C-alpha positions as CSV (number, residue, x, y, z in Angstrom):
1,M,46.0,-96.8,93.2
2,N,45.0,-93.3,92.1
3,K,45.3,-90.4,94.4
4,V,42.2,-88.3,94.5
5,S,42.4,-84.7,95.7
6,L,39.4,-83.2,97.3
7,T,39.1,-79.4,97.5
8,A,36.5,-77.4,99.4
9,P,33.9,-75.7,97.2
10,T,34.7,-72.1,96.3
11,P,32.3,-69.8,98.1
12,A,30.2,-67.4,96.0
13,F,31.5,-64.4,97.9
14,G,35.2,-64.9,98.5
15,E,37.6,-62.2,99.9
16,R,38.3,-60.8,96.4
17,V,34.6,-60.5,95.5
18,V,33.7,-58.9,98.8
19,G,36.7,-56.5,98.5
20,A,35.8,-55.6,94.9
21,A,32.2,-54.9,96.0
22,A,33.5,-52.6,98.7
23,I,35.8,-50.7,96.3
24,A,33.1,-50.5,93.6
25,L,30.7,-49.1,96.2
26,V,33.1,-46.4,97.3
27,A,33.8,-45.4,93.7
28,S,30.1,-45.2,92.9
29,L,29.4,-43.1,96.0
30,V,32.3,-40.7,95.3
31,I,31.3,-40.2,91.7
32,Q,27.6,-39.7,92.7
33,N,28.5,-37.1,95.2
34,A,31.1,-35.4,93.0
35,V,28.5,-34.9,90.2
36,F,26.1,-33.6,92.8
37,V,28.4,-31.2,94.6
38,W,29.8,-29.8,91.4
39,T,26.5,-28.0,90.7
40,R,26.4,-26.4,94.2
41,P,23.1,-27.8,95.3
42,S,20.7,-26.3,97.7
43,G,20.9,-27.6,101.3
44,Y,18.2,-28.6,103.7
45,G,18.5,-25.4,105.6
46,D,18.2,-23.1,102.5
47,P,15.1,-21.1,101.8
48,I,12.5,-23.3,100.0
49,E,12.5,-20.8,97.1
50,K,16.1,-21.6,96.4
51,V,15.4,-25.3,96.7
52,L,12.7,-25.1,94.1
53,A,14.8,-23.0,91.7
54,W,17.7,-25.4,91.9
55,H,15.6,-28.5,91.3
56,A,13.7,-26.9,88.4
57,V,17.0,-26.6,86.4
58,H,19.0,-29.6,87.6
59,R,16.7,-32.5,86.9
60,G,19.5,-34.4,85.0
61,V,21.8,-34.1,88.1
62,V,19.1,-35.6,90.3
63,A,18.4,-38.3,87.8
64,I,22.1,-39.3,87.9
65,A,22.2,-39.2,91.7
66,V,19.0,-41.2,92.2
67,G,19.9,-43.6,89.4
68,S,23.2,-44.4,91.1
69,E,21.3,-45.7,94.1
70,A,20.2,-48.6,91.9
71,L,23.8,-49.6,91.8
72,N,24.8,-48.7,95.3
73,L,22.1,-50.7,97.0
74,P,23.0,-54.1,95.6
75,L,26.7,-53.4,96.1
76,L,26.1,-52.7,99.8
77,L,24.1,-55.9,100.2
78,V,26.7,-58.0,98.4
79,F,29.4,-56.5,100.7
80,V,27.6,-57.0,104.0
81,T,26.3,-60.5,103.1
82,G,29.7,-61.6,101.7
83,F,31.5,-60.1,104.7
84,H,29.3,-62.1,107.1
85,G,30.3,-65.2,105.2
86,L,34.0,-64.3,105.5
87,V,33.6,-63.9,109.3
88,G,31.9,-67.3,109.5
89,R,34.7,-69.0,107.5
90,R,37.3,-67.5,109.8
91,G,36.0,-69.3,112.9
92,G,32.9,-67.2,113.6
93,A,34.6,-64.6,115.9
94,G,32.5,-61.5,115.6
95,A,29.5,-63.4,114.0
96,D,27.0,-61.5,116.1
97,W,28.4,-58.2,114.9
98,S,28.4,-59.3,111.3
99,R,24.8,-60.4,111.6
100,L,24.0,-56.9,112.9
101,A,25.8,-55.4,109.9
102,V,23.7,-57.6,107.5
103,A,20.4,-56.6,109.2
104,A,21.4,-52.9,109.4
105,G,22.7,-53.0,105.8
106,A,19.3,-54.3,104.5
107,T,17.6,-51.5,106.5
108,T,20.0,-48.9,105.1
109,A,19.2,-50.1,101.6
110,A,15.5,-49.8,102.2
111,V,15.6,-46.3,103.7
112,F,18.0,-45.0,101.0
113,A,15.5,-46.4,98.5
114,L,12.8,-44.3,100.2
115,Y,15.1,-41.3,100.2
116,A,15.7,-41.7,96.4
117,V,12.0,-42.0,95.6
118,L,11.1,-38.9,97.7
119,W,13.8,-37.0,95.8
120,D,12.1,-38.1,92.6
121,G,9.0,-36.5,94.0
122,V,10.8,-33.3,94.7
123,V,12.3,-32.8,91.2
124,L,9.2,-34.0,89.4
125,S,7.0,-31.5,91.2
126,A,9.5,-28.7,90.8
127,G,9.1,-28.6,87.1
128,G,5.5,-27.5,87.2
129,L,5.6,-24.9,90.0
130,A,6.0,-21.1,89.7
131,E,6.4,-20.9,93.5
132,P,6.9,-23.4,96.3
133,S,3.7,-25.2,97.4
134,P,3.1,-26.7,100.8
135,L,3.2,-30.2,99.3
136,F,6.6,-29.4,97.7
137,K,8.0,-28.3,101.0
138,L,6.6,-31.3,102.8
139,V,8.2,-33.8,100.3
140,W,11.5,-32.0,100.6
141,Q,11.4,-32.2,104.4
142,L,10.5,-35.9,104.2
143,H,13.4,-36.4,101.8
144,A,15.7,-34.8,104.4
145,G,14.3,-36.9,107.2
146,A,14.7,-40.1,105.2
147,F,18.4,-39.2,104.6
148,A,18.9,-38.7,108.4
149,L,17.4,-42.0,109.2
150,A,19.4,-43.7,106.5
151,L,22.6,-42.3,108.1
152,S,21.5,-43.9,111.4
153,A,21.0,-47.3,109.8
154,L,24.3,-46.8,108.0
155,G,26.1,-46.0,111.2
156,T,24.8,-49.3,112.7
157,T,26.0,-51.1,109.7
158,F,29.4,-49.4,110.1
159,I,29.8,-50.3,113.7
160,G,28.7,-53.9,113.2
161,A,31.0,-54.4,110.3
162,A,34.0,-52.7,112.0
163,L,33.7,-54.8,115.2
164,A,33.2,-58.0,113.2
165,A,36.3,-57.2,111.1
166,H,38.3,-56.6,114.2
167,A,37.2,-59.8,115.9
168,S,38.0,-61.9,112.9
169,R,41.2,-60.1,112.0
170,L,40.0,-58.9,108.7
171,A,40.9,-55.3,109.4
172,A,43.7,-53.3,111.1
173,P,43.1,-52.4,114.8
174,W,42.7,-48.6,114.1
175,Q,39.8,-49.4,111.8
176,R,37.7,-50.5,114.8
177,V,38.2,-47.0,116.4
178,L,37.2,-45.4,113.1
179,G,34.2,-47.6,112.8
180,V,32.8,-47.0,116.3
181,A,33.5,-43.2,116.2
182,G,32.2,-42.8,112.6
183,G,29.2,-45.0,113.2
184,G,28.3,-43.1,116.3
185,L,28.4,-39.8,114.5
186,A,26.1,-41.2,111.8
187,I,23.6,-42.6,114.4
188,A,23.6,-39.2,116.1
189,A,22.3,-37.6,112.9
190,G,19.4,-40.1,112.9
191,V,18.6,-39.1,116.5
192,A,18.3,-35.5,115.3
193,N,16.0,-36.6,112.5
194,L,13.3,-33.9,113.1
195,A,15.9,-31.1,113.4
196,I,17.6,-32.2,110.1
197,A,14.2,-32.4,108.4
198,D,13.7,-28.8,109.5
199,G,17.1,-27.7,108.1
200,S,19.4,-28.0,111.1
201,P,23.2,-27.9,110.3
202,I,23.6,-30.9,112.7
203,L,23.5,-32.9,109.5
204,L,27.2,-32.1,109.2
205,V,27.9,-34.5,112.1
206,G,26.3,-37.3,110.2
207,L,28.2,-36.4,107.1
208,L,31.5,-36.8,109.0
209,G,30.4,-40.3,109.9
210,Y,29.5,-40.9,106.3
211,A,33.0,-39.8,105.2
212,A,34.6,-42.1,107.8
213,W,32.5,-45.0,106.4
214,L,33.9,-44.4,102.9
215,V,37.5,-44.4,104.3
216,W,36.9,-47.6,106.2
217,L,35.2,-49.3,103.3
218,L,38.0,-48.5,100.9
219,V,40.7,-49.6,103.2
220,T,38.9,-52.8,104.0
221,G,38.1,-53.5,100.4
222,V,41.7,-53.1,99.3
223,R,42.9,-55.3,102.2
224,L,40.4,-58.1,101.2
225,V,41.4,-57.9,97.5
226,L,45.1,-58.2,98.3
227,M,44.6,-61.0,100.9
228,P,46.3,-64.2,99.7
229,R,44.1,-67.1,98.8
230,K,44.2,-70.3,100.8
231,V,45.4,-73.2,98.7
232,G,43.8,-76.6,99.5
233,A,46.1,-79.5,100.1
234,A,46.1,-82.2,97.5
């Protein structure tokens, strides 16, 4: 009599795939921001004349930054979707939080897409202007407002993922604190959406939450990649 071994089907997004997506997302975001910061860009609180002058000569930099979003968005969606699957396969503890992370992650992707498209509008209109127009200023302010709202959605994603990871023991205990604190800072930036669109430095609060997200994502990604695989019994 032959002994037949049955093994469970391998999930599409296992620990290593989800972890690799997290690490790849961090790498993409770091490169994207490094290229951008290297050129000393104008901030949302700078005079609109300076904003126009910078965008008129740095179209290529904006093209790289905006083009990177085409990679960042699917990586984010693969991470939150796969992470929800991991939580479910570990008994479902934290499933509600992981569902929140999936919904918020999809919203984050949508708002960042709007932010990127508005940035296209800023740089395309800058090339044909000798001085800032009311429309140019409006698109720039909408771009800033979209970024603030994206931070709020990202903060919700951060909190949901961090609490789900803690409940399902996919992350270290200190990562929950980082997630709640960093996510709260990012959400606070969204609350101050109008002020940020008008150039308020309160954006720095949201950027602290954004930095915390990168740290959490990298640590979680490495942890998942190094997590030993379960071997099915024959």
